[in-house]
C-alpha positions in Angstrom: -11.3 7.2 -11.1 -10.3 5.5 -14.3 -6.7 6.9 -14.3 -6.2 5.4 -10.8 -7.6 2.1 -11.9 -5.1 2.2 -14.9 -2.3 3.1 -12.4 -3.2 0.3 -10.2 -3.2 -2.2 -13.1 0.2 -0.8 -14.4 1.7 -1.4 -11.0 0.3 -5.0 -10.8 1.6 -5.7 -14.4 5.1 -4.3 -13.7 5.3 -6.6 -10.7 3.9 -9.7 -12.6 6.3 -9.2 -15.5 9.4 -8.6 -13.4 8.6 -11.8 -11.6 7.9 -13.7 -14.7 11.3 -12.5 -16.2 13.3 -12.9 -13.1 12.1 -16.5 -12.5 13.1 -17.4 -16.1 16.4 -15.7 -15.8 17.4 -17.1 -12.4 16.3 -20.6 -13.5 18.9 -20.4 -16.4 21.6 -18.3 -14.8 21.2 -18.9 -11.1 22.1 -16.4 -8.4 23.8 -13.4 -10.1 26.0 -10.7 -8.6 25.4 -7.6 -10.7 28.0 -5.5 -8.7 29.3 -5.4 -5.0 26.0 -4.0 -3.8 23.3 -5.7 -5.9 22.6 -9.4 -6.2 19.8 -11.3 -8.1 18.8 -14.1 -5.9 15.5 -16.4 -6.0 14.0 -16.6 -2.6 10.4 -17.5 -1.7 8.8 -15.6 1.2 5.9 -17.6 2.8 5.4 -14.7 5.4 5.0 -11.0 5.4 7.6 -8.2 4.4 11.0 -8.7 5.9 10.4 -12.3 6.3 8.1 -11.9 9.3 5.6 -14.5 10.2 7.0 -17.2 8.0 4.7 -20.1 7.4 1.6 -18.1 7.8 0.8 -17.5 4.2 -3.0 -18.1 4.3 -3.6 -15.7 7.4 -1.3 -13.1 5.6 -3.3 -13.6 2.4 -6.8 -13.0 4.2 -5.3 -10.0 6.1 -4.0 -8.6 2.8 -7.4 -9.0 1.1 -9.1 -7.2 3.9 -6.6 -4.3 3.8 -6.6 -3.9 0.2 -10.5 -3.7 0.0 -10.3 -1.1 2.8 -7.7 0.9 1.0 -9.7 0.8 -2.3 -12.8 2.0 -0.6 -10.9 4.8 1.0 -9.3 5.7 -2.4 -12.7 5.9 -4.2 -14.2 8.1 -1.4 -11.3 10.6 -1.4 -12.2 13.9 -2.9 -10.8 14.3 -6.5 -8.7 17.2 -5.2 -6.6 14.7 -3.5 -5.2 13.2 -6.6 -1.7 12.5 -5.1 -3.1 10.5 -2.3 -5.3 8.6 -4.7 -2.2 7.9 -7.0 -0.3 6.8 -3.9 -3.0 4.3 -3.0 -3.5 3.1 -6.5 0.4 2.3 -6.6 0.3 0.6 -3.2 -2.7 -1.4 -4.0 -1.3 -2.7 -7.4 2.0 -3.7 -5.8 0.3 -5.4 -2.7 -2.0 -7.2 -5.2 1.0 -8.5 -7.0 2.3 -10.1 -3.9 -1.1 -11.3 -3.1 -1.3 -13.1 -6.5 1.9 -15.0 -5.5 0.5 -16.0 -2.3 -2.8 -17.3 -3.7 -1.3 -19.0 -6.7 2.0 -20.6 -5.2 1.7 -20.1 -1.5 4.8 -17.8 -1.3 6.0 -14.5 -2.8 9.0 -14.6 -5.2 11.7 -12.2 -3.9 14.8 -11.6 -6.0 16.5 -8.3 -5.3 19.2 -8.3 -2.6 21.0 -4.9 -2.0 23.8 -4.8 0.4 23.8 -3.8 3.4 20.0 -4.3 3.6 19.2 -7.5 5.6 16.4 -8.6 3.3 15.7 -9.7 -0.2 12.6 -8.0 -1.9 10.7 -7.5 -5.3 9.2 -4.8 -7.5 6.0 -5.0 -5.6 7.7 -4.2 -2.4 9.2 -1.1 -4.2 5.9 -0.2 -5.4 4.3 -0.5 -2.0 6.9 2.0 -0.5 6.6 4.4 -3.5 2.9 4.2 -3.0 3.3 4.8 0.7 5.5 7.8 0.0 3.1 9.4 -2.5 0.3 8.8 0.0 2.0 10.6 2.8 3.2 13.3 0.5 -0.4 13.9 -0.5 -1.6 14.0 2.9 1.0 16.6 3.7 0.7 18.8 0.5 -2.9 18.3 -0.2 -4.3 17.6 3.2 -4.9 21.3 4.2 -6.1 22.6 1.0 -8.9 20.0 0.8 -9.6 19.5 4.4 -13.2 19.9 5.5 -13.3 22.4 8.4 -16.3 21.6 10.6 -18.7 24.3 11.2 -20.6 24.8 14.3 -24.4 24.5 13.9 -26.4 27.9 14.0 -27.7 28.7 17.4 -31.2 27.4 18.2 -34.0 29.2 20.0 -33.2 27.2 23.1 -29.7 28.5 23.1 -30.9 32.0 23.5 -33.0 31.5 26.6 -31.5 32.4 30.1 -30.4 29.5 32.2 -32.3 29.3 35.5 -30.3 30.0 38.6 -29.1 27.1 40.8 -31.6 26.1 43.6 -30.6 27.2 47.0 -29.0 24.6 49.3 
C-alpha cells in the first residue's frame, strides 16, 4: 500500500507546486499566450469542474471529502493484483485532494491552463484526475477479469436431495 500512498502524495505535490509557481508567474507577468493554442490565465473556480455550481464551494468541498474517503477505502480494499486500479485511484485522489486544499484554504480553485478550442480553464490537478480515471478504467478492463472472484454455488444440502411432494388435488 505504501507505493500507492507515495503516488498519491506525488500527485498532490505536483498540483501544489504547479499552482504555487503559476500564481507567482502570473502575478508578475499576467496572462501569457504561449502559442496559438495555449494560454496561461489566472482564474478562480468557486464551483466544480468545468465551472459548474459556481458559488457553492462549501457544498462541493464536503461532497469531495466524502467521495475521497470512499475512493480511499475502495483502493485499500482492492486485491493487490489490481495494481493498475490502485494506481489510478491514487493519482485521482492526489489530484482531487489538491483542488480540495484550494477550496478549504482560499474558497476557490486556481485554474490557469487554457487550451483552445476547449471551453474551460483547468489546472494540473484536473489533468491528474483524468489520468487517474483513465488508469482506473484501464485497470478495470485489463485486470478485472484476471482478478475477478467467480461466485460458486454452495454444495447441495441434504434437504435438496429429498423428493418434492406432489401438489394437492384440487
